[in-house]
Rosetta silent file (secondary structure, phi, psi, omega in degrees, C-alpha in Angstrom):
SEQUENCE: MSISDIMQTAPVIPVIVVDEVEHAVPLARALVAGGLRVLEVTLRTPAALDAIRAMKTVKGAIVGAGTVTNQKELAAAIDAGSEFIVSPGLTEPLGKAAIREGIPFLPGIANAGDIMRGLDMGLTHFKFFPAMAAGGLPALKALAAPFGQCRFCPTGGITLENAPEWLAFDPVLCVGGSWVAPRGPVDEAAVEKLAREAFTLA
SCORE:     score description
SCORE:     0.000 S_00000001
   1 L     0.000  143.959  173.956    0.000    0.000    0.000 S_00000001
   2 L   -86.518  168.034  177.499    1.100    3.562   -0.659 S_00000001
   3 H   -64.264  -31.598  177.351    0.786    6.282    1.957 S_00000001
   4 H   -63.536  -44.884  177.742   -2.068    7.683   -0.158 S_00000001
   5 H   -59.641  -44.691 -178.144   -3.925    4.335    0.024 S_00000001
   6 H   -62.666  -43.358 -178.023   -3.382    4.173    3.782 S_00000001
   7 H   -67.792  -23.489 -178.172   -4.652    7.729    4.297 S_00000001
   8 L   -98.892    8.364  179.922   -7.792    6.985    2.293 S_00000001
   9 L   -71.268  -38.404  179.790   -8.681    3.762    4.156 S_00000001
  10 L  -153.606  156.259 -176.954  -10.727    5.617    6.811 S_00000001
  11 L   -71.043  -20.113 -178.780  -11.377    9.282    7.665 S_00000001
  12 E  -127.492  130.277  171.268   -9.665    9.009   11.055 S_00000001
  13 E  -100.258  115.103  177.463   -6.312    7.445   11.969 S_00000001
  14 E   -64.034  130.536  174.505   -6.306    6.639   15.703 S_00000001
  15 E   -97.563  110.766 -164.983   -3.239    8.053   17.450 S_00000001
  16 E  -110.719  132.623  171.453   -2.554    5.374   20.045 S_00000001
  17 L  -117.089  117.064 -178.287   -0.508    5.400   23.248 S_00000001
  18 L  -109.157  119.254  178.085   -0.143    1.925   24.777 S_00000001
  19 L   -91.662  -31.903 -179.085    1.152    1.660   28.335 S_00000001
  20 L  -125.094  127.978 -176.493    0.508   -2.076   28.821 S_00000001
  21 H   -57.457  -32.411 -177.774    1.004   -4.604   26.007 S_00000001
  22 H   -66.360  -14.877  176.644   -2.105   -6.515   27.112 S_00000001
  23 H   -79.990  -17.708 -168.972   -4.221   -3.505   26.088 S_00000001
  24 H   -62.606  -52.923 -175.016   -2.963   -3.659   22.482 S_00000001
  25 H   -66.502  -47.408  177.572   -5.029   -6.475   20.981 S_00000001
  26 H   -58.266  -38.078  179.614   -8.401   -5.535   22.558 S_00000001
  27 H   -66.182  -47.772  179.398   -7.887   -1.931   21.432 S_00000001
  28 H   -61.495  -42.990 -179.206   -6.954   -2.921   17.878 S_00000001
  29 H   -59.146  -45.069 -177.810   -9.846   -5.386   17.708 S_00000001
  30 H   -68.006  -41.821 -179.995  -12.368   -2.718   18.782 S_00000001
  31 H   -65.032  -44.613  179.406  -11.024   -0.049   16.405 S_00000001
  32 H   -64.850  -41.179  178.436  -11.012   -2.404   13.411 S_00000001
  33 H   -60.517  -32.250  179.015  -14.528   -3.625   14.276 S_00000001
  34 L   -84.524   -1.309  176.106  -15.648    0.011   14.205 S_00000001
  35 L   104.974   -5.178 -179.930  -14.121    0.555   10.755 S_00000001
  36 L   -97.045   94.171 -172.944  -10.818    2.212   11.682 S_00000001
  37 L   -88.288  -23.382 -178.048   -8.269   -0.222   10.260 S_00000001
  38 E   -89.449  118.294 -173.008   -5.230    2.081   10.137 S_00000001
  39 E  -120.260  118.471  178.262   -3.622    2.193   13.591 S_00000001
  40 E  -100.831  108.250  178.589   -0.787    4.562   14.497 S_00000001
  41 E   -93.719  114.538 -176.577    1.001    3.342   17.622 S_00000001
  42 E   -77.117  141.890  179.932    3.148    6.164   18.968 S_00000001
  43 L   -84.538   53.913 -177.158    6.646    5.311   20.203 S_00000001
  44 L  -103.919   -6.022 -179.211    6.011    7.216   23.435 S_00000001
  45 L  -133.684  158.621  177.829    6.080    4.273   25.845 S_00000001
  46 L   -62.123  -21.230 -177.115    8.358    1.256   26.409 S_00000001
  47 L   -84.260   -7.343 -168.861    5.438   -1.001   25.382 S_00000001
  48 H   -57.837  -48.562 -175.721    5.011    0.550   21.926 S_00000001
  49 H   -66.291  -40.339  176.655    7.071   -1.841   19.791 S_00000001
  50 H   -67.232  -32.769  177.244    5.581   -4.926   21.437 S_00000001
  51 H   -64.176  -39.438  177.644    2.130   -3.355   20.999 S_00000001
  52 H   -61.727  -46.636  179.009    2.781   -3.042   17.262 S_00000001
  53 H   -59.064  -42.366 -178.249    3.762   -6.722   17.093 S_00000001
  54 H   -68.156  -44.229 -177.543    0.624   -7.714   19.015 S_00000001
  55 H   -65.120  -27.160  178.818   -1.756   -5.540   16.978 S_00000001
  56 L   -62.202  -18.667 -178.989   -0.422   -7.061   13.749 S_00000001
  57 L   -81.149  -10.147 -178.662   -2.190  -10.295   14.758 S_00000001
  58 L   -83.209  121.898 -176.020   -5.610   -8.606   14.517 S_00000001
  59 L   -59.732  129.658  177.181   -7.272   -9.432   11.196 S_00000001
  60 L    91.959  -12.810 -177.790   -7.755   -6.368    9.014 S_00000001
  61 L   -77.086  137.820  172.966   -5.480   -4.071   11.023 S_00000001
  62 E  -112.682  105.760 -167.580   -2.924   -1.914    9.197 S_00000001
  63 E  -107.973  129.304  177.874   -0.421   -1.095   11.937 S_00000001
  64 E  -132.573  174.678  179.842    2.209    1.616   11.829 S_00000001
  65 E  -110.026  136.441  174.321    4.490    3.529   14.164 S_00000001
  66 E  -113.155  173.680 -177.626    4.114    7.184   15.098 S_00000001
  67 L    56.362   38.552  174.997    6.419    9.623   16.883 S_00000001
  68 L   -87.992  118.483 -171.829    9.373    8.247   14.888 S_00000001
  69 L  -115.449   -8.894 -178.939   12.067   10.914   15.199 S_00000001
  70 L  -155.814  175.863 -174.930   15.307    9.319   13.973 S_00000001
  71 H   -67.503  -32.703  179.391   16.818    6.454   11.981 S_00000001
  72 H   -64.707  -45.287  177.591   17.287    4.210   15.010 S_00000001
  73 H   -65.747  -37.224  176.862   13.567    4.423   15.855 S_00000001
  74 H   -58.718  -47.816 -179.196   12.716    3.904   12.185 S_00000001
  75 H   -62.260  -41.775 -179.654   14.746    0.680   12.115 S_00000001
  76 H   -66.054  -39.381 -179.974   13.150   -0.555   15.369 S_00000001
  77 H   -66.164  -41.216  178.709    9.647    0.231   14.082 S_00000001
  78 H   -66.911  -40.971  178.612   10.251   -1.627   10.831 S_00000001
  79 H   -61.230  -31.989  179.876   11.734   -4.563   12.749 S_00000001
  80 L   -79.477   -5.011  176.800    8.530   -4.686   14.846 S_00000001
  81 L   100.597   13.269  179.835    6.489   -5.051   11.654 S_00000001
  82 L   -57.814  137.247  179.824    5.256   -1.490   11.116 S_00000001
  83 L   -97.887  -10.654  173.779    3.489   -1.076    7.777 S_00000001
  84 L  -156.545  164.819 -176.233    3.860    2.699    7.718 S_00000001
  85 E  -129.475  133.473  175.324    5.790    5.400    9.582 S_00000001
  86 E  -121.843  135.012  177.918    4.577    8.728   10.965 S_00000001
  87 L  -124.556  152.676  179.988    6.925   11.386   12.306 S_00000001
  88 L   -73.701  -19.159  179.935    6.186   14.647   14.138 S_00000001
  89 L  -149.001 -173.275 -178.046    8.560   16.543   11.852 S_00000001
  90 L  -131.934  117.434  170.316   10.799   16.073    8.825 S_00000001
  91 L  -114.173  154.870 -179.490   14.577   15.834    8.802 S_00000001
  92 H   -63.331  -44.009  179.408   16.614   14.889    5.765 S_00000001
  93 H   -59.671  -42.463 -179.323   18.305   11.852    7.409 S_00000001
  94 H   -69.330  -45.109 -179.747   14.949   10.396    8.519 S_00000001
  95 H   -59.457  -46.738 -178.756   13.194   11.189    5.246 S_00000001
  96 H   -66.264  -36.387  179.051   15.947    9.647    3.131 S_00000001
  97 H   -66.028  -42.514  179.356   16.105    6.561    5.372 S_00000001
  98 H   -64.543  -41.424  178.565   12.333    5.991    5.092 S_00000001
  99 H   -64.120  -42.825  179.457   12.483    6.397    1.305 S_00000001
 100 H   -61.029  -37.364  179.733   15.439    4.009    1.130 S_00000001
 101 H   -75.751  -15.691  179.369   13.464    1.420    3.135 S_00000001
 102 L    70.863   24.879 -178.830   10.523    1.810    0.761 S_00000001
 103 L   -98.227  139.765  176.175    8.050    2.123    3.649 S_00000001
 104 L   -54.626  131.713 -169.493    4.997    4.424    3.421 S_00000001
 105 E  -133.503  128.171  178.819    6.032    7.585    5.263 S_00000001
 106 E  -121.954   92.586 -178.480    3.953   10.464    6.638 S_00000001
 107 L   -83.767  151.364  177.826    6.243   13.203    7.959 S_00000001
 108 E   -79.915  140.904  174.800    5.018   16.111   10.051 S_00000001
 109 E  -134.106  152.402  176.743    5.055   19.645    8.624 S_00000001
 110 L  -135.882   -4.543 -179.220    4.091   22.986   10.156 S_00000001
 111 L  -155.291  175.222 -176.272    5.251   25.516    7.550 S_00000001
 112 H   -64.034  -36.412  179.291    6.110   26.050    3.886 S_00000001
 113 H   -61.260  -40.692  177.105    9.806   25.289    4.423 S_00000001
 114 H   -59.717  -46.252 -178.293    8.923   21.837    5.794 S_00000001
 115 H   -63.385  -43.594 -179.193    6.741   21.102    2.760 S_00000001
 116 H   -63.903  -36.593  176.815    9.432   22.267    0.334 S_00000001
 117 H   -63.015  -42.523  178.283   12.001   20.039    2.074 S_00000001
 118 H   -64.037  -45.075  179.658    9.603   17.111    1.646 S_00000001
 119 H   -61.064  -36.969  177.254    8.926   17.904   -1.999 S_00000001
 120 H   -60.195  -27.526  179.070   12.690   17.996   -2.633 S_00000001
 121 L   -91.964   -1.006 -179.341   12.739   14.364   -1.417 S_00000001
 122 L    90.041   12.312 -179.697    9.804   13.386   -3.611 S_00000001
 123 L   -93.597  140.788 -179.927    7.247   13.371   -0.770 S_00000001
 124 L  -130.393   -4.949 -178.859    3.756   14.803   -1.310 S_00000001
 125 E  -116.032  127.579 -170.972    1.749   13.482    1.673 S_00000001
 126 E  -136.170  153.723  169.205    2.213   15.136    5.047 S_00000001
 127 E   -93.012  123.968  175.207    0.926   15.254    8.603 S_00000001
 128 E   -88.742  110.252 -170.336   -0.002   18.826    9.565 S_00000001
 129 L  -146.279  140.466   -8.659    1.149   18.946   13.180 S_00000001
 130 L   -80.234  119.924 -164.482    0.338   20.260   15.713 S_00000001
 131 L   -55.963  -53.147 -177.206   -2.787   21.159   13.750 S_00000001
 132 L   -73.031  -42.481 -178.820   -4.658   23.409   16.180 S_00000001
 133 L   -67.150  -25.767 -178.634   -1.578   24.930   17.820 S_00000001
 134 L   -88.142   10.186  175.076   -0.070   25.672   14.384 S_00000001
 135 L   117.498   -1.937  175.930   -3.015   27.860   13.400 S_00000001
 136 H    68.517 -162.007 -175.662   -5.857   25.451   12.716 S_00000001
 137 H   -61.889  -39.339  177.406   -7.697   25.093    9.426 S_00000001
 138 H   -57.653  -37.839  179.152   -7.050   28.696    8.249 S_00000001
 139 H   -66.274  -43.418 -179.554   -3.299   28.025    8.529 S_00000001
 140 H   -66.324  -39.121  178.470   -3.525   24.771    6.562 S_00000001
 141 H   -60.682  -41.421  178.517   -5.641   26.429    3.843 S_00000001
 142 H   -66.961  -41.314 -179.934   -3.009   29.142    3.472 S_00000001
 143 H   -67.247  -41.157 -174.366   -0.182   26.580    3.455 S_00000001
 144 H   -71.010  -26.111 -173.522   -1.878   24.228    0.998 S_00000001
 145 L   -53.698  -46.417 -179.763   -2.616   26.966   -1.570 S_00000001
 146 L   -79.699   -5.787 -172.794    0.872   27.075   -3.184 S_00000001
 147 L  -123.586   66.209 -173.983    1.262   23.283   -2.994 S_00000001
 148 L   -62.189  -21.006 -178.023   -1.642   21.853   -5.005 S_00000001
 149 L   -82.770   -7.169 -172.229    0.062   18.459   -5.385 S_00000001
 150 L   -95.235  148.757  176.678    0.179   17.880   -1.601 S_00000001
 151 E  -126.979  153.458 -167.357   -2.269   16.013    0.630 S_00000001
 152 E  -134.645  153.226  170.397   -2.547   16.238    4.399 S_00000001
 153 E  -126.533   94.214  177.331   -3.503   14.474    7.629 S_00000001
 154 E   -65.664  136.202  179.727   -4.020   17.122   10.326 S_00000001
 155 E  -142.802  140.436  178.505   -3.186   15.814   13.813 S_00000001
 156 L   111.166   95.836 -179.083   -3.109   17.544   17.195 S_00000001
 157 L    88.752    7.850  178.530   -6.234   18.933   18.772 S_00000001
 158 L   -81.424  136.227 -179.056   -8.595   17.179   16.349 S_00000001
 159 L  -131.002  169.575  175.313  -11.898   16.060   17.903 S_00000001
 160 L   -56.381  -35.718 -176.260  -15.118   14.405   16.804 S_00000001
 161 L   -72.726  -41.394 -176.142  -16.660   17.886   16.784 S_00000001
 162 L   -97.002   -9.239 -179.035  -14.089   19.686   14.616 S_00000001
 163 H   -57.176  -43.228 -177.803  -13.002   16.768   12.388 S_00000001
 164 H   -57.098  -35.893  179.918  -15.813   17.289    9.795 S_00000001
 165 H   -64.502  -43.415  177.006  -14.605   20.835    9.102 S_00000001
 166 H   -64.384  -45.826 -175.766  -11.071   19.587    8.415 S_00000001
 167 H   -67.145  -21.255  179.147  -12.281   16.650    6.297 S_00000001
 168 L   -74.778  -14.397  178.716  -14.393   18.995    4.150 S_00000001
 169 L   -84.190  117.745 -170.148  -11.174   20.640    2.900 S_00000001
 170 L   -50.087  -43.235 -178.956  -10.217   18.756   -0.296 S_00000001
 171 L   -68.023   -9.295  178.683   -6.431   18.406    0.333 S_00000001
 172 E   -89.674  115.102 -179.656   -7.206   16.681    3.664 S_00000001
 173 L   -87.600  -29.563 -179.004   -7.464   12.907    3.118 S_00000001
 174 L  -164.852  171.592  173.481   -7.897   11.998    6.796 S_00000001
 175 E  -124.257  156.875  173.956   -7.287   13.303   10.297 S_00000001
 176 E  -102.704  135.153 -177.930   -5.328   11.846   13.187 S_00000001
 177 E  -146.608  138.863  178.168   -7.113   11.643   16.519 S_00000001
 178 L   -92.727  -12.188 -175.130   -6.461   10.287   19.979 S_00000001
 179 L   -65.899  -23.481 -178.481  -10.093   10.596   21.120 S_00000001
 180 L   -82.389  -10.573 -176.995  -11.012    7.262   19.485 S_00000001
 181 L  -132.249   73.887 -178.611   -8.343    5.352   21.435 S_00000001
 182 L   -58.798  145.573 -178.674   -8.451    6.321   25.123 S_00000001
 183 L   -74.538  146.883  174.299   -5.365    5.439   27.127 S_00000001
 184 L   105.417 -165.530 -179.846   -5.509    2.637   29.707 S_00000001
 185 L   -55.660  145.413 -169.513   -7.645   -0.495   30.116 S_00000001
 186 L   -99.954  123.847  167.989   -9.859   -1.101   27.088 S_00000001
 187 L   -96.153   97.452 -171.133  -13.655   -1.062   27.087 S_00000001
 188 H   -58.605  -41.135 -179.270  -14.044   -2.729   23.689 S_00000001
 189 H   -62.961  -41.960 -179.290  -17.724   -1.817   23.236 S_00000001
 190 H   -67.186  -42.431  179.840  -17.041    1.841   24.038 S_00000001
 191 H   -66.424  -41.759  178.492  -14.025    2.024   21.714 S_00000001
 192 H   -60.710  -38.608  178.594  -15.925    0.321   18.891 S_00000001
 193 H   -64.033  -45.120  177.042  -18.705    2.907   19.308 S_00000001
 194 H   -59.901  -41.958 -179.792  -16.169    5.767   19.120 S_00000001
 195 H   -64.632  -43.147  178.922  -14.628    4.172   16.022 S_00000001
 196 H   -61.088  -42.762  177.179  -18.011    3.782   14.304 S_00000001
 197 H   -59.757  -44.044 -178.967  -18.809    7.451   14.957 S_00000001
 198 H   -66.362  -39.196 -178.306  -15.447    8.452   13.518 S_00000001
 199 H   -63.220  -32.909 -177.655  -15.845    6.186   10.488 S_00000001
 200 L   -76.014   -4.765  178.225  -19.128    7.881    9.531 S_00000001
 201 L   -71.508  -14.080 -177.446  -17.332   11.231    9.206 S_00000001
 202 L   -59.761    0.000    0.000  -16.213   10.212    5.705 S_00000001
């Protein structure tokens, strides 16, 4: 799958923080059952890589790593079976390493310089992060105007309430949201309900 295919699988990519590996499978199962198959597991906890391995066993799940900030983390995420990589920003060493590995890559951007650096590497799909803190939808509309070939996944401050406004903007293929994957022990029925609500935003 290309990063474009992954971004168009569902309108919301859950941004997941796993503290205990035993939470991984129930969470993935509930999200996939609700229609959210693309799962971004952030490398913010010691359990993250094992969570990626565990979630890969859930039928239908497309599991990737988020908060990848350098080549060492990229290698560890790929070794754990990540099917795509998301980073909070874009550096040339990380971008070139991801391209070299041939893995779908969604780097974070917050300004025109970031986008131009990505375009120089042949990248056209970006995470707009932190979306609300970086100026919200008006900022992305202004940024996207000179870069018609680019597509975006805003992440950071996105909620069920404001997601439709972002998704209505054509260059936005999906949004990233943590509200669909609450941290801690998993209430599968509740998570599936959140996922179903998010899936209908398409």
